C-alpha positions as CSV (number, residue, x, y, z in Angstrom):
1,M,21.5,24.3,1.3
2,P,21.3,25.1,-2.5
3,D,17.8,25.4,-3.9
4,Q,18.4,23.0,-6.7
5,L,19.4,20.3,-4.2
6,L,16.2,20.9,-2.2
7,F,14.1,20.6,-5.3
8,A,15.9,17.4,-6.2
9,M,15.2,16.0,-2.8
10,E,11.5,16.8,-3.1
11,V,11.4,15.3,-6.6
12,T,13.1,12.1,-5.3
13,L,10.5,11.7,-2.5
14,N,7.7,12.2,-5.0
15,G,9.4,9.7,-7.3
16,L,9.5,7.1,-4.5
17,M,5.8,7.6,-3.9
18,A,4.9,7.3,-7.6
19,G,7.1,4.2,-7.8
20,V,5.1,2.5,-5.1
21,L,1.9,2.9,-7.2
22,Y,3.7,1.4,-10.2
23,A,4.8,-1.5,-8.0
24,L,1.3,-2.2,-6.9
25,V,0.2,-2.9,-10.4
26,A,3.4,-4.9,-11.1
27,L,2.6,-7.2,-8.1
28,G,-0.4,-8.6,-9.8
29,F,1.7,-9.5,-12.9
30,V,4.3,-11.3,-10.7
31,L,1.6,-13.3,-8.9
32,I,0.1,-14.7,-12.1
33,F,3.5,-15.3,-13.7
34,K,4.6,-17.3,-10.6
35,A,1.5,-19.4,-10.8
36,S,1.3,-20.1,-14.5
37,G,4.5,-18.9,-16.1
38,I,2.7,-16.4,-18.3
39,F,2.5,-12.6,-18.6
40,N,-1.1,-11.6,-17.6
41,Y,-2.0,-8.9,-20.1
42,A,-5.3,-8.4,-18.3
43,Q,-3.9,-7.2,-15.0
44,G,-4.4,-3.5,-15.9
45,V,-8.0,-4.1,-16.9
46,L,-8.5,-6.0,-13.6
47,A,-7.6,-2.8,-11.8
48,L,-10.0,-0.9,-14.0
49,F,-12.8,-3.4,-13.5
50,A,-12.3,-3.5,-9.7
51,A,-12.3,0.3,-9.4
52,L,-15.5,0.5,-11.6
53,T,-17.2,-2.1,-9.5
54,L,-16.2,-0.4,-6.3
55,V,-17.6,2.9,-7.4
56,G,-20.8,1.3,-8.8
57,L,-21.5,-0.6,-5.6
58,Q,-20.7,2.4,-3.4
59,E,-23.0,4.7,-5.3
60,G,-25.8,2.1,-5.6
61,Q,-25.6,2.1,-9.4
62,I,-27.7,-0.6,-11.1
63,P,-25.4,-2.9,-13.2
64,F,-26.2,-3.0,-16.9
65,A,-28.6,0.0,-16.4
66,H,-28.1,1.4,-19.9
67,L,-28.7,-2.0,-21.4
68,I,-31.8,-2.6,-19.3
69,N,-33.2,0.8,-20.2
70,A,-32.5,0.3,-23.9
71,I,-34.3,-3.1,-24.0
72,F,-37.3,-2.3,-21.8
73,G,-37.6,1.4,-22.3
74,T,-37.2,2.1,-18.6
75,E,-35.3,4.9,-16.8
76,V,-33.6,3.1,-13.9
77,H,-30.1,4.0,-12.9
78,H,-29.6,3.7,-9.1
79,F,-31.0,1.6,-6.2
80,G,-31.2,4.7,-4.0
81,W,-28.5,3.8,-1.4
82,H,-24.9,4.9,-0.8
83,L,-22.7,2.2,0.8
84,P,-19.9,3.1,3.2
85,G,-16.4,2.7,1.7
86,I,-15.4,-0.4,3.8
87,V,-18.6,-2.2,2.9
88,A,-18.2,-1.5,-0.8
89,I,-14.6,-2.7,-0.7
90,A,-15.6,-5.9,1.0
91,L,-18.3,-6.6,-1.7
92,T,-15.9,-5.8,-4.4
93,V,-13.4,-8.3,-3.0
94,G,-16.2,-10.9,-3.2
95,V,-16.8,-9.9,-6.9
96,M,-13.2,-10.3,-7.7
97,V,-13.1,-13.8,-6.1
98,L,-16.2,-14.8,-8.2
99,L,-14.4,-13.4,-11.3
100,A,-11.4,-15.5,-10.5
101,I,-13.6,-18.6,-10.2
102,A,-15.2,-17.8,-13.5
103,I,-11.9,-17.2,-15.2
104,E,-10.6,-20.6,-14.0
105,R,-13.8,-22.4,-15.0
106,F,-14.4,-21.0,-18.4
107,I,-10.8,-20.3,-19.6
108,L,-7.9,-21.7,-17.6
109,K,-9.2,-25.3,-17.0
110,H,-9.4,-25.8,-20.8
111,L,-5.7,-24.7,-21.3
112,V,-3.9,-27.0,-18.8
113,N,-0.3,-27.7,-20.0
114,Q,-0.7,-25.6,-23.1
115,E,2.1,-23.5,-24.5
116,P,2.7,-20.2,-22.6
117,I,1.9,-18.2,-25.8
118,I,-1.6,-19.7,-25.8
119,L,-2.2,-18.7,-22.2
120,F,-0.8,-15.2,-23.0
121,M,-3.2,-14.8,-25.9
122,A,-6.1,-16.0,-23.6
123,T,-5.3,-13.1,-21.2
124,I,-5.3,-10.6,-24.1
125,G,-8.9,-11.8,-25.0
126,L,-9.8,-11.6,-21.3
127,A,-8.6,-8.1,-21.1
128,Y,-10.8,-6.9,-23.9
129,F,-13.7,-8.8,-22.6
130,L,-13.4,-7.3,-19.1
131,E,-13.0,-3.8,-20.6
132,G,-16.2,-4.2,-22.6
133,L,-18.0,-5.8,-19.6
134,G,-17.1,-3.0,-17.4
135,D,-18.3,-0.5,-19.9
136,I,-21.7,-2.3,-20.2
137,M,-22.1,-2.8,-16.5
138,W,-21.1,0.6,-15.1
139,G,-20.9,3.0,-18.1
140,S,-17.9,4.8,-19.6
141,D,-18.1,8.2,-17.9
142,I,-15.3,9.3,-15.6
143,K,-16.2,8.5,-12.0
144,K,-15.0,10.0,-8.7
145,L,-13.7,7.4,-6.2
146,D,-13.7,8.4,-2.5
147,V,-13.3,5.7,0.1
148,G,-12.1,8.0,2.8
149,L,-8.4,8.0,2.1
150,P,-6.6,11.2,3.0
151,Q,-5.6,13.5,0.1
152,G,-3.7,16.7,-0.3
153,I,-0.4,18.0,1.0
154,S,1.0,16.5,4.2
155,D,1.1,19.5,6.6
156,T,3.4,17.5,8.9
157,I,6.1,16.9,6.2
158,D,5.6,20.4,4.9
159,A,6.2,22.0,8.3
160,T,9.1,19.6,9.2
161,T,11.0,20.2,6.0
162,A,10.4,23.9,6.3
163,N,11.9,23.9,9.7
164,W,14.9,21.8,8.7
165,F,15.7,23.3,5.3
166,G,13.7,26.5,5.0
167,Y,11.7,24.9,2.2
168,G,8.5,22.8,2.6
169,F,8.3,19.6,0.6
170,F,5.0,18.9,-1.2
171,I,4.1,15.2,-0.4
172,D,0.6,13.9,-1.1
173,R,-0.9,12.1,1.9
174,L,-2.5,9.6,-0.5
175,D,1.0,8.6,-1.7
176,I,2.1,8.0,1.9
177,V,-0.9,5.7,2.5
178,A,-0.1,3.9,-0.7
179,T,3.5,3.4,0.5
180,V,2.4,1.9,3.8
181,I,-0.2,-0.4,2.1
182,A,2.3,-1.6,-0.5
183,A,4.9,-2.4,2.1
184,L,2.3,-4.5,4.0
185,L,1.3,-6.3,0.8
186,V,4.8,-7.1,-0.1
187,I,5.7,-8.5,3.3
188,S,2.5,-10.6,3.4
189,L,2.8,-11.9,-0.2
190,T,6.5,-12.7,0.3
191,L,5.8,-14.7,3.5
192,F,2.9,-16.4,1.7
193,S,5.0,-17.4,-1.3
194,Q,8.0,-18.6,0.6
195,Y,6.6,-20.3,3.7
196,S,3.1,-21.4,3.1
197,K,2.0,-24.8,1.6
198,Q,-0.1,-23.0,-1.0
199,G,2.9,-20.7,-1.9
200,R,5.1,-23.7,-2.6
201,A,2.4,-25.3,-4.6
202,L,2.0,-22.1,-6.6
203,R,5.7,-22.3,-7.7
204,A,5.3,-26.0,-8.6
205,V,2.4,-25.2,-10.8
206,A,4.4,-22.6,-12.6
207,D,7.2,-25.1,-13.3
208,D,5.1,-27.9,-14.7
209,H,1.3,-28.3,-14.8
210,Q,1.3,-32.0,-15.3
211,A,4.0,-32.7,-12.7
212,A,2.1,-30.6,-10.1
213,L,-1.1,-32.6,-10.9
214,S,0.8,-35.9,-10.5
215,V,1.8,-35.1,-6.9
216,G,-1.7,-34.2,-5.9
217,I,-1.7,-30.4,-6.3
218,S,-5.1,-29.1,-7.3
219,L,-4.3,-26.9,-10.3
220,R,-7.8,-25.5,-10.3
221,F,-7.6,-24.4,-6.7
222,I,-4.2,-22.8,-7.1
223,W,-5.4,-20.8,-10.2
224,V,-8.5,-19.6,-8.4
225,L,-6.4,-18.7,-5.4
226,V,-3.7,-16.7,-7.3
227,W,-6.3,-14.9,-9.5
228,S,-8.2,-14.0,-6.4
229,I,-5.1,-12.5,-4.8
230,A,-4.2,-10.8,-8.1
231,G,-7.7,-9.4,-8.2
232,F,-7.3,-8.1,-4.6
233,V,-4.0,-6.5,-5.6
234,A,-5.7,-5.0,-8.6
235,L,-8.4,-3.6,-6.4
236,V,-5.9,-1.9,-4.1
237,A,-4.0,-0.4,-7.2
238,G,-7.4,0.7,-8.7
239,I,-8.3,2.4,-5.4
240,M,-5.1,4.3,-5.3
241,W,-5.0,5.3,-8.9
242,G,-8.7,5.9,-9.1
243,T,-8.6,8.2,-6.0
244,K,-5.7,10.1,-7.5
245,S,-6.9,10.6,-11.0
246,G,-10.5,9.4,-11.2
247,V,-11.9,6.1,-12.5
248,Q,-11.7,6.2,-16.3
249,F,-10.9,3.7,-19.0
250,S,-7.4,5.0,-19.4
251,L,-6.8,3.5,-16.0
252,S,-6.2,0.1,-17.7
253,L,-3.1,1.7,-19.4
254,I,-1.2,1.6,-16.1
255,A,-0.3,-1.9,-17.1
256,L,2.0,-0.4,-19.7
257,K,4.0,1.3,-17.0
258,A,4.3,-2.0,-15.1
259,L,6.2,-3.6,-17.9
260,P,9.5,-1.7,-17.3
261,V,9.0,-2.3,-13.6
262,L,8.9,-6.1,-14.2
263,M,11.9,-6.0,-16.6
264,L,13.9,-4.3,-13.9
265,G,12.8,-6.3,-10.9
266,G,12.2,-9.6,-12.5
267,F,9.0,-11.4,-13.4
268,T,9.3,-13.9,-10.6
269,S,10.2,-11.7,-7.6
270,I,7.7,-10.0,-5.4
271,P,10.3,-7.7,-3.7
272,G,11.7,-7.1,-7.2
273,A,8.4,-5.5,-8.2
274,I,8.7,-3.0,-5.4
275,V,12.4,-2.3,-6.1
276,G,11.7,-2.0,-9.8
277,G,8.8,0.4,-9.2
278,L,10.9,2.6,-6.9
279,I,13.8,2.7,-9.5
280,I,11.4,3.7,-12.3
281,G,9.5,6.2,-10.1
282,V,12.6,8.0,-8.9
283,G,14.5,7.7,-12.2
284,E,11.8,9.2,-14.3
285,K,11.3,12.1,-11.9
286,L,14.9,12.9,-11.5
287,F,15.6,12.5,-15.3
288,E,12.8,14.9,-16.1
289,F,14.0,17.3,-13.4
290,A,17.7,17.3,-14.6
291,I,17.6,16.5,-18.3
292,G,14.0,17.3,-19.3
293,P,14.5,21.0,-19.8
294,M,17.4,20.4,-22.1
295,V,15.5,18.0,-24.4
296,G,12.1,19.7,-24.5
297,G,10.5,17.9,-21.5
298,A,8.0,15.0,-21.5
299,T,10.8,12.5,-20.8
300,E,8.6,10.6,-18.3
301,N,6.7,9.1,-21.3
302,W,9.7,7.2,-22.5
303,F,12.4,7.1,-19.8
304,A,11.1,3.9,-18.2
305,Y,11.1,2.0,-21.5
306,V,14.6,3.1,-22.5
307,L,15.9,1.9,-19.1
308,A,14.0,-1.4,-19.5
309,L,15.6,-1.8,-22.9
310,L,19.0,-1.5,-21.4
311,F,18.2,-4.1,-18.8
312,L,16.9,-6.5,-21.5
313,V,20.3,-6.2,-23.3
314,F,22.6,-6.5,-20.3
315,R,20.5,-8.3,-17.6
316,P,17.3,-9.8,-19.2
317,Q,16.3,-11.7,-16.0
318,G,16.1,-8.4,-14.0
319,L,17.7,-7.5,-10.7
320,F,15.9,-10.3,-8.7
321,G,14.7,-12.6,-11.4
322,E,15.8,-16.2,-11.7
323,K,18.5,-16.8,-14.4
324,I,17.3,-19.7,-16.5
325,I,20.1,-22.0,-17.8
326,E,19.1,-24.6,-20.4
327,R,21.4,-27.4,-21.1
328,V,21.2,-29.3,-24.4
């Protein structure tokens, strides 16, 4: 088998794995959009905040330590314990639920039935607030995240492909774990959205706040529920990206890569987020592999956005999005 074909196969597999990580972030956007009809600008910062909180709890870091020391002249930084990964994750889930309750109580309940642009602007303000809060609580230094997930090359895939093709594929074990987790999340969230009472109520709230309230749907409960789920999805994405590249404030920028994913898959489709992520992941890797050397490289920085622009021109609702027809 030609070497170039083998390299392309390896690039495609790695692209699929990268696409899953993009899709994990996009899932949070889809959930909020389905519940409120707005694009949640703060989803990337939610992933950052969740990852910072997880690392801080795991390492026993004292929240607001720098602020406390500056005010009282103390030198306290850690409680002196180190929590197991599973315990720290469970506590972080609790923090994200409390955050969802706070967001509903102090922001969303005051914006019932407002125009989508107002809700969108509220999420922009929330994003900057959470980014600043995370900085004050846990510090701005780059943190290492380790919850026991496997990392490094998969020896099994390397040996198998070497036996089959005479060339071992480099596939990161963390990407394999992310793929499995993403698949389970998509299946669970799809079943929840389509077949549960809360899932149907979620779609009703997205269509019309006042109509949903008039038939007895608790808008406050639905918003707390969906922001809690979105916070959990953000935590999973934060764990995967944080384990891969460290927990740093640039982690919030992964939301930018989720935009093309949503434009391809559709803002209202959970499976579409996964399919869009896979298309972006594979597309940018293969494009860089095949075309990058001819144009100077670095095509991964802009390929996804050009592809999304084409979709906006020819199919603005995305592959799985609902086509909106307005009659006047």
